[in-house]
N, C-alpha and C positions, 0 to 999 in steps of 0.2 A: 504494500500500500504506500502511496506517495501523497503528501499533503502540500497543496499549493495555495499561496495567498498572494495574488498579483494585484498591483495597483499602479497604473501608468505604464510600467514596464512589465513584460511577461517573463515567465521562467525560461531560461536560456541554457541549453547544453551546447557548448561550442565544440565543433569538430575541427581538430587541428589538421593542418596540411604539412607534410614533410616531403621535401624533395632532396634526396641524399644520393651521393655517388661515392663509391669506394674504389680504391686502387691498391694494389699490392706491389711492392718492389722486392724482388728476390735478390739476395746477395749470397755469393759463394763463401762459405765458412771453412776454415781448415779442418781436416779430418782429425778426430780424437777417438781414443779407445772407448768403447761403449761400457767397459767395467774394469776395476782394479781390485787386487787382493788385499788382505788386511795388512801384510808387511809393508807394502808400498804406501798404504794410507797412514800407518803409524810413523813411517819415516818422514813423511811430508809434514807432520805436525811440528810446530816450534815448541821448545821447552817452556814450561809454565812460568818460570821466573823471567822469561824474555818478553812476556805479554805486558805492554805498558798499561798504566792506570787509565780507566775510562774517563774521557773529558766530555763535558756537555757540548752538543753541537751549537755553533754560533747561531743566534737568531738574526732575523732581518734587521732588527733595531741595532744589534751589536756589530753588524757587518757594514763597514763603511763603504760608501760609494762615491766615486769621483764625478758621477753624472748627476747634475742637479735635477734633470727631468725625472730620473728614477726615484728621487727622494720626494718629488712634489706629489700632493694629493690628487687623486683622480677627479676629473670634473664631473658634476652631476649629470645623470643620464638625460635629464630634461633639456640640457643645453645642446644635445646632439641635433644637428641640422641635416635633414634628409634631402635637402634640395641638391640636385646634380650640380657638379662643379661647372663654372663657366668655361668657355673655350680657352685653350691655351693661347699664348702669344703667337705661336706659329700658326695655329688654326685660325686665329683672328686675322693674321696677316694674309693668309691664303683664302679668307672669306669662308672658311669652313665652320660648321657648328656640329655639336654632338648629334648623332643620328638617333631619332626616337624609334623605339621598338613598336611595330604595329602588331596588333593581335586581333583575332576574331573570337567571338564568345557565343556559347550555346548554353541554355538552361533547359533542363528537362525535369519532369516530375511534378511541376506546379500547375501547368495549364489545365490538366484534367480535373483538378480540384478547385479551379477558379481563383488561384492566388498568384498567377504569374504576372498580372498587371501590377499588383502591389509591389512585387519584387522589382520589376523593371523600373518603376518610378523612383526607387531608392538605390538601385545598384551602383556600386562604385566602378565596376568594370565597364558599364555602359556609358560612363561619363568621359569627358575629355577626348572624344573622337576615337576611342579605342586605340590610344597611343600612350606609351609609357616611356620614361627616361631609361629604364633598365629592367632586367628580369626581376630584381628584388621588388620593384614597385608593382609589377604584375602580380607577384606572389602575395604582396601585402593587400592588394585589392581583392584577390581571390579569397584570402583569409576573411576579409571583411564581408564579402558576399556570402560565404558559407555561414557565417554567424547570422547574417541577415535572413537567409533562407530558412534556417532553423527557428529563428525568432518568429518569422511569419507563419511557419508551420504550427508552432505552438499557439500563436494568436488565433489560429483557425480551429483549434481543438486537436491537433495531431501532436500529442505530447511525446510520442515515441519516435517522431520523425527525425531523420538525419539527413545531412547533405555532405557531399564529398566533391572536392575540386581536383581536376587532373590537368597537369601542365607537363609537356615533354621536357626531359632533362636537357636535350640539345636540339637545336634547329639549325638549318642552313643559314648562312649569312643573308641578310636582307629578306628573309622569309617571314611570312605572317605566322605568329605564334598561335596555335589553336588552344583555347582555354575552354573547359567545359565544367559545369557544375551539375551534378545529378542529385536530385532530392528524392528521398524515399519516405513518403508520408506515414506509412503504417496505418493502423486503425484509428478512426476518429472517436474521441471520447465524447460521451453524452451525459447530460445531467441525470442524476439519480434523485434522491430525496432533496427537497428544497425546504429549508427551515429558516424562519425569521425569529430571532430571540429578543427579549427585553421589551416587548410591547404588550399593552393592555388590549382588550378585544376591539375597541373602536379604531385606534390607529393601526392595529394589526390588519384589519380589513382594508383600510386605505392603502397601506404599504404593499400588501399582497396584490391588490389590483394594479397599483402603479408599477410593481416589479415586472409583471407580465412575463415570467419565465415558467416553462412547463417541463415536467419530467420527460426526458427523451429528446429535448432540444440539444443540438450540438453545443459544446462548451466553447463558444466564440468570445474571446476576451472583449472585443469592442461592444458586442451586444450585451454582455453582462454589465460592463461599466455604464452603458447607456441606460440599462434597466435600473441600476442603482441610482443614477442621477435623477431618474424619474421620481424616486422616493423623496429625494431632497427638494424636488420642485413641487410635487403633488401635496405633501403634507402641509407645507406652509400656506397653500391655497385653501386648506380646510381647517385652519385654526391652530396649527402647530408651528410657530415661527422658529423654534430653537431645535428642530430635529437634527440629530447627529447620526450619520451612517458609519458604522465601525468597519474594521478590517475583515473582509470575507475570508472564509476557509473552504477550500475544495479538497476533499479527500479522494484521491484517484485510486481506483482498483485496476492494476495493470493486467489482470486476468479477464475481467468482464468489460473493461474499458468504460467504466461508469464512474462519475464523480459526484459525491454527495456534497451539496452546497449548503453552507451555513453563513448567515449574515446577521450580526448584532445591530439593532437599531434602538436608539433612545429618542422617543418622540418628544419628550419634555411635556410641560403642562399645556393643556388646551387654553387658548387665550382670546381675548377680545380687545378691540381698539380702545386705547386710553386717550391721552392728550398729545399735542404736538409740542416739541421743544426745538430750540435752535442753538447752533454753535458755529464757531468760525468767524468769518467777517460778514455779518448779516446784511443783506440788502433789504430783506423783508422782515417785518416784525411778526411775532406769533399771531397777532390779530389778522394781518393780511394773509399769512400762510393758511389760516383756516378757511380762506375762500376757495382753495384748490381741491381739497379732498372730495371724493364722491361717496364717502362713507360717513357714518355718524359715530360718535362716541358710544361704545357699548356693542357695536356690530361685531360679529365674529371676524377674527383676524383673517385677512386674505392677502397674500403677497402680490396678487395681480393688482389690487387697489393701491398697494404701496408703489409698484412700478408705474402705475398711471399717475400718481402724485409726482413722482420724480420726473416723468416725461413732461408734465405740465410746467414744472419749474424750469426745465431746460428750455421749453418753448417761449419763455419770457425773454430770452436772449440777454438777460442781465447778469447771469451767473457764469463764471468761467468753469467751475466744477460744482457739482452738488451730489450729495448722497443722502439716503434715507435709511436709517437703521432701527430695528426694533430694540426696545430697552425694557427689560422686566422690571416691574415695580413691586412685586410681592403682595399687591392688593388682590384679594380673592373675592369674587362675586358670589352671591348665594347659589348660582348654578355651578360653582366649582371652577369657573374659568378665571384666569389671571389677567388683570389689566396690563396692557403693553403700550407704553408710550413710543412715539416715533421721533427720533432725534434727527433733525435736518441739519446737515453740515453745509454751510454756504461759503462760497468763495466769490468775492465780487469780481464781475467782469467789466469790460469796457462798455460805457453807456452811450458814447458818441460815435456816430458813423457819418461818413461822407461818401456819396455815391454819384455816379454819372452814367448816362446811357445816350446812345445816338441811334438814329434811324433815317431811312430815306424811302420815299414812296412817290411814284409818278403822280403828278397832280397835287401833291402835298409838299414836296420839296424835302429839304434836310431839316431834321429836328434834333436839337441837343437839349438834354434835360439833366439838371443837377439837383442834388438834395442833401441837406444837412439836417441831422436830427439828434436830439438828446432824449434817449428813451426813458430817463428817470429824472428829469428836471423838476418835476412836481411829484414827489413820492406819495404813494407807491404807484409805480408804472404810469406816471403822467408824463407824456412825451410832448416836446415841441418840435415841429417839423417845418422847415423852411425850404421851399422848392422854387425853381425857376426854369422856364422853358424858353429857348431861343430857337425859333424855326424860321424857315423861309416865309411861311404864310401865317404862322401862329406864334405869339409870344405871350407869356403869362408869368405872374408872380403869385405865390400862395403861402399862407401861414396857417398851420393846423395845430390844434390841441387834441391829443388823443389819450384817453384813459383806458388802459387795458384791464381786463378782469375787474370791471367797475361794479363792485359790490357782489359780483357773482362770477364764477369761473366762465371763461370764454365769451363774456359779454363786454363789448367795446363801445364806449361813448366817444364821439368825435365831433368837433366843431371847428369851423375854419372860414377864412375869407379868401377869395380869389379875384384877381383882376386880370383881364386878358384882352388881347387885340388879335383879331382874326381877319384875314383877307383872302378868303376862298373865292373860287369862281361862282359858287352858289350864293354867297352873301358876304358882306363885310359887317363886322360886329365889334363894338367896344363894350365890354361887359364887366359888371361887378356882381359878385355872388356871395351871399352869406348862407351857410349850410350847416346842419347838425343832424346827427344820426345815432341810433342805437342799433348795434348789429352783433351777430355771431358769424364770424368769417373764418375761412381757412387761411393757413400760412404754409410756406414750404416745409416748416418743421412739424407743424401740427395740422394735417389735413383732416377736415371734418366731413361727415356724411351729409348732415343737414346744415344749411346756412340760411340766415335771414337778415333783413335789414328794414328798419322803419326810420324815416327821416322827414325833414322839412327843409325847404329851400326858398330863399327870397332872391330874385334876380332883377337887376336893372340893366337893360341892354339897348344900345343905339345901333340900329341895323339898317340894311338897304333892301327892303322887300321889292319884288317885282310887281309893278302895278299893271295889270292887263288892260286897264281902260285907256292908258296913254302909252303903254309899252316902255315905261321908264322905271328907274330904281331910285326913288327918293329916300332920304333918310327919315327914319321914324324911331321913336323910343317906346320900349315895351317894359312894363312892370309885371313880373310873373311870380306867383306863389304856387308852390308845388308840394305834394306829400308823397314822395317816392317810396314804394314798397317793393321788396324783392324776396323771393324764396328760391332756394337752390337745393338740388339733391345730386350727390356726386359719389360714384362708386369707382372712379378711375384711380390708378395707382401713382399718379404724379400730377402736380399742378402745371409744371412747365413742359413736361415731356411724357404724356400718358401713353401707355402701350396696351392697356386693357380697361374694360369697364365703360361706363357711360355717364353723362351729365345732363341734367335738365334744369333750366333756369327760367323763371317767369318774373316779369316786372310789370307793375301797375303804378301809374303816376297820375292821380287827379290833379289838374292844374287850372288856375284862374289867371286871366291875363287882362291887363288894362293897357290899351294903346293910346298914346298921347294924341289928342284930337280925334279919338275914335271911341268905340264902345267897349263894353266889358264882355269878355268871352270866357266860357268854361268848356273844358274838354278833358278827355282821358287818353293817355298814351299807354298802349299795351304792347308787350314784347314777349315772345316765347321762343326759346332756343333749346335744341337738344343736339348732343354730339355723342358719337360712339367710337370705340377703339377695339379692333379685333386682331390679335396676333396670328399670323399665318405660319411663320417659322420662328418660334420663340419670340425674342424681342428684335430679331434682325429684320423682319418684314411685318409691318403693321398696316392694316387697312383702316383709315380714319374717315369718318363722314360727319357732316354737320348740316342741320336744317334750321331755318329761322323764319318766323313770320312776325309782322308788326302791324299795328293799326292805331289810328287816331280817330276817336269818336266824339262827336258833339260840336264841332266847329268846321267851317269851310277852310280849305287849304289856305286861301289868301288872307284869311283873318288870323292865322297862326303865325307867330314870329318865325322867320326863316330858320333860326337856329334850333327851333323845337320841332321842325318837320322831319320826315324820314328820308334818308338818302342811302344809296348803295354805290359800291365801287371802291376799290382800294385793297391794300394788303390784308386787312382784317375782314373784308367783305367779299366782293367778287373780283378776283384777280384777272388782269387783262385790260382793266379799265382804270382811268385816273380816279383820284379821290373824289367821291360824291358825284361821279359823272353819269351814272345810269339814271334813267327816268325822264320825266318831262323837262323841257328846256325852253328858254325864252327866245326872242327873235335874234339874239346875239349868240345863240347856241350855248348859253350858260345854264346849268341845272337850277331848277327852282323848287325841287323837293316834291313830296307827295304825302298822302295820308295812309298808304298801305305799302307793305314791303314783303317780298318773298325772296329767300336766298337758300342756296344749298352749295355744298362743296364735297368732293370725294378725292382722296389722295392716297397713294401707296408710299409708305415711309420705309425705305430700305436703308439699313445701317450696316456699315462695315468699319469696325474699330471706332475711331472718333469722328468718322465722316459718314455722310449720308446723301442719298439722292431721292428726291420726292417728285414724281410726276403727279399732276393734279388736274381736275376738271371742275370748274365753278359755274354757277348760273344764278341769275337774279333778275328782279324787276322792281320798279317803284311805280305805284299807280295813284291817280288823283282821287279815286274812290276810297272808302274806308275799309272795304272788304278785300283781304289778300287774294291774289289770283296767280295762276301760272300762265295767263295769256300774255303773248309777246315777250316771253322770257329771252334774255340775252345770255350768251355763254362765253366763257374764256377758258383757254387751255395753256398749260405751261409746265415748266420743270424747275425744281428748286435744288439748292445745295445746302447741306447742313454741316456745321462743325460743332461737335458736342463738347461742352465745358461742364464744370462742376456746378454751375449756377443756371444751366439751361442751354439749349442749342442756339448757336448763331445761325440766322436764317437769311438766305439770299434766294429770292424767287424771281423768275423771268417768265412773263406770260404775254399772250396775244389774244385779242378779241376774235371771236368767230363771226363771220359775216360783218366785218368792220364797216362802219358807216363814216360818212364825211366828217372830218374834224377829230376823229378818234386816233389815238396813237397806235402805231403798228406794234410797238413793244412797250410793255410796262414793267418796271423794276421795283422791287420792294426789299428793304434790308431792315432787320430788327433782331431782337433777342426773343426766343421762345417760338414754339410752333404757331402756325396760323390760327389753330383752335385746339 
């Protein structure tokens, strides 16, 4: 019987490799008689009084030496350098270098039991292009691979397995040295009895379910370690934060090839959530920390809730490092559970950021955007954000106050002021806006399934609407009050570069408008968009599609401020057309917008490494009526290039309109960060 307790490394029986050669040198000795008689023997002996007194043999320390090197201490073995000597001066002068030995390598005995790939990924002989500096290095690699093969055999349950390497003693000059390793697995050991010790009935059932090992299963080290890790994960999810898994013992029977498995487990006391504590360099007080948990004091301890709390703290981007640890209090509740406090270790991170972005779109020109923000200028989590946009046709300045986790986790209050100047073909506008909102939104760190937003907006804008009565564009001033509402549902796997899932977003904005010198108008803006992502070949080829419809109900188009109408065309809309260029136009062929909108897009995103190619097909229309339609749809087709970075893909799209009309560009170009949708 053999007992094994492996953790991390497995039991290893090393097979030694010895390559020896022997030679004998015969030397002719003088002939001597094979025997002598007693008289001759006695005659040869010296007299007893002639034998000198015995003197002790001199020791090494007593024996002087004139050679200083012989008297010096030997250097430590660890200082030995196995690196081959560099070329001699003569070799260097002649341009010669020591020739490497080439070898070929074969491994047998592992493929049929499914372990050869594991061996090949770690083999020393298969590295360095099957070349070595000398025969000693080949042998050293073979020794290492023999040990590797036997270790892999044991990790798969073949505890009697052996491996042997063969290397020829001599080979012809410049020949390829054949090296072979033959593995003999032997019988595979299987689990016999499975015993968990040290547990009461409730945690015993949880541990047994988590272990998921059965009698008759092969004794595969990785599977057993994985099963034991499940105990350490499962019990803290069920109220046992201090579970300790001991050292396993497997008693192997080399006759039946069965191993009896025993694992000691200490579950600790069942616990419930207590209070939050903090330590380190706190960014948040305990009062604000209590905004984040999704559990209540007294709830059964669950490590998943603790991980969720830690992720929420990371999502604030105000901590450089954070950890959350359970701390026993010794306070026992009437149900027998112990109160466990959570100690939050905080390390303050950088609160200020400066960012910039740039883009280009046909009909929109170049746009540069810069932003500075202090994410905790007004603690807790009160940010000041200053941003500026400098574009060919669009310039703006904005100041925003944002309170994250405002009284409740994931709830954001935001208020800001924006002034802008826009000079598009569709309209010119000088605008000032005050806006505020309460929202639950996704971030790249913490993407949410459901999002929503409720807001208010006050806008004063001096614009140039098209007047159909005299075919002119006079200046007019609009005062607009809006209550924008939004609901979103997102199952995609990324905000900037999704490869699977879908998104649905709906927006409703009741608005009231007062036009200088005109009447008072009320209307509702409606928008619904859905997009889906389906992987064809893993994440290398993804089919993405988008559809969007919009409508304005309650007012005539010409009574609505041009900046509030619906437009299509551009890099985030229908590619192949300039910005806002689809739909009705005036006598000068400038767009005037509409009350309904229909759009769709389909693209195939093919990625190779950090690069990608995206052919796409878009379509859309803008109508004067309020009901969306597919009548008179316009289409565009093109191809894009992607360069993938850690903050999203860089996008370059080139498109052309189908059935191009007079005044439309042959080619439209769009440059930005992030996918089109």
